[in-house]
C-alpha positions as CSV (number, residue, x, y, z in Angstrom):
1,M,0.0,0.0,0.1
2,N,2.9,2.3,0.7
3,R,4.2,2.0,-2.8
4,I,0.9,3.1,-4.1
5,L,0.4,6.1,-1.8
6,F,3.8,7.4,-0.9
7,N,6.5,8.6,-3.3
8,S,4.6,7.1,-6.1
9,P,3.0,8.3,-9.4
10,L,-0.2,8.8,-7.5
11,S,1.5,11.0,-4.9
12,R,3.3,12.9,-7.7
13,L,-0.1,13.6,-9.3
14,G,-1.3,15.2,-6.2
15,Y,1.8,17.2,-5.7
16,W,1.4,18.5,-9.3
17,Y,-2.2,19.2,-8.7
18,A,-1.4,21.1,-5.4
19,T,1.4,23.0,-7.3
20,L,-1.1,24.0,-9.9
21,V,-3.5,25.3,-7.1
22,G,-0.6,27.3,-5.7
23,L,0.4,28.7,-9.0
24,V,-3.1,30.0,-9.5
25,W,-3.6,31.2,-6.0
26,G,-0.2,33.0,-6.0
27,S,-0.8,34.6,-9.4
28,I,-4.3,35.9,-8.3
29,W,-3.1,37.5,-5.0
30,S,0.6,38.2,-5.2
31,T,1.5,41.9,-5.5
32,G,5.2,41.4,-5.1
33,A,8.0,39.6,-7.0
34,I,7.5,36.1,-8.3
35,Q,10.8,34.2,-8.3
36,R,12.2,30.7,-8.7
37,R,14.4,30.0,-5.7
38,N,15.3,26.6,-4.2
39,G,13.1,24.8,-6.6
40,L,10.2,26.6,-5.3
41,F,7.9,29.2,-7.1
42,V,7.9,32.1,-4.6
43,F,5.1,34.5,-4.5
44,T,5.6,37.6,-2.4
45,G,3.4,40.3,-1.6
46,M,0.5,38.1,-0.6
47,P,-2.1,39.4,1.6
48,T,-1.8,37.8,5.0
49,W,-5.1,36.2,4.9
50,T,-4.0,34.1,1.9
51,F,-1.6,31.9,3.7
52,G,-0.7,30.5,7.1
53,R,1.8,31.8,9.7
54,G,4.8,33.4,7.9
55,G,4.0,31.7,4.6
56,S,2.6,28.4,3.3
57,C,4.0,25.9,0.9
58,V,1.5,24.3,-1.5
59,G,3.1,21.8,-3.8
60,A,6.1,23.6,-5.3
61,C,4.8,27.0,-4.5
62,Y,5.8,29.2,-1.4
63,L,3.2,31.9,-0.6
64,T,4.2,34.8,1.6
65,A,4.0,38.5,2.3
66,Q,7.9,39.0,2.5
67,N,9.4,36.0,4.6
68,V,11.9,34.8,2.1
69,S,15.2,34.4,3.8
70,D,17.6,31.7,2.5
71,A,17.0,29.7,5.8
72,V,13.2,29.9,5.3
73,L,13.4,28.9,1.7
74,E,15.5,25.8,2.7
75,H,12.8,24.9,5.2
76,E,10.1,25.4,2.6
77,A,12.0,23.3,0.2
78,V,11.7,20.3,2.7
79,H,7.9,20.9,2.7
80,K,7.9,20.6,-1.1
81,T,9.7,17.3,-0.8
82,Q,6.9,16.3,1.6
83,W,4.3,17.2,-0.8
84,Q,6.0,15.0,-3.5
85,T,6.1,12.2,-1.1
86,Y,2.7,12.2,0.3
87,G,0.7,14.2,-2.5
88,M,-2.6,15.3,-1.5
89,L,-2.6,13.3,1.7
90,F,0.0,15.6,3.0
91,P,-2.5,18.3,4.3
92,F,-4.2,15.6,6.2
93,F,-1.1,14.1,7.6
94,Y,0.1,17.6,8.5
95,A,-3.2,18.5,10.4
96,A,-3.1,15.1,12.2
97,A,0.4,15.9,13.4
98,G,-0.9,19.0,15.1
99,F,-0.5,22.8,14.4
100,N,1.9,23.5,17.2
101,P,5.2,23.5,15.1
102,L,7.3,22.6,18.0
103,N,5.5,19.1,18.1
104,N,4.6,18.7,14.3
105,R,6.9,16.0,12.8
106,F,6.7,17.8,9.4
107,E,8.0,21.2,10.8
108,I,10.6,19.3,12.9
109,E,11.9,17.5,9.7
110,A,12.0,20.8,7.8
111,G,14.0,22.4,10.5
112,L,12.5,24.5,13.4
113,R,15.4,27.0,13.4
114,K,15.3,27.5,9.6
115,G,11.6,27.9,9.7
116,G,12.0,30.6,12.3
117,Y,10.1,28.6,15.1
118,I,13.2,28.6,17.5
119,R,16.4,30.7,17.8
């Protein structure tokens, strides 16, 4: 079952769908620069209600107002890999892991320090 759901053509399809959603959402709301960095489409100038916390990774898209340091983009690149691995199951797994980043296994894997959660 893992071979079907995780790191598979099915999960990649979910990742590409999420990327398409991120591209559309970012294109609609971004008022800043749109760049390609760390393998991500980075949309800046997003209204704060269009993403969570300091920014949100949706597939290969990172949506934020201005939180684009090198460390943060390295952190978000790990979330991109998580999207590739889990596809459309990723948001459900992320929610099940809890929204406290200090206890969330996906935030811990991406790096709490790089994500700006700890100093």
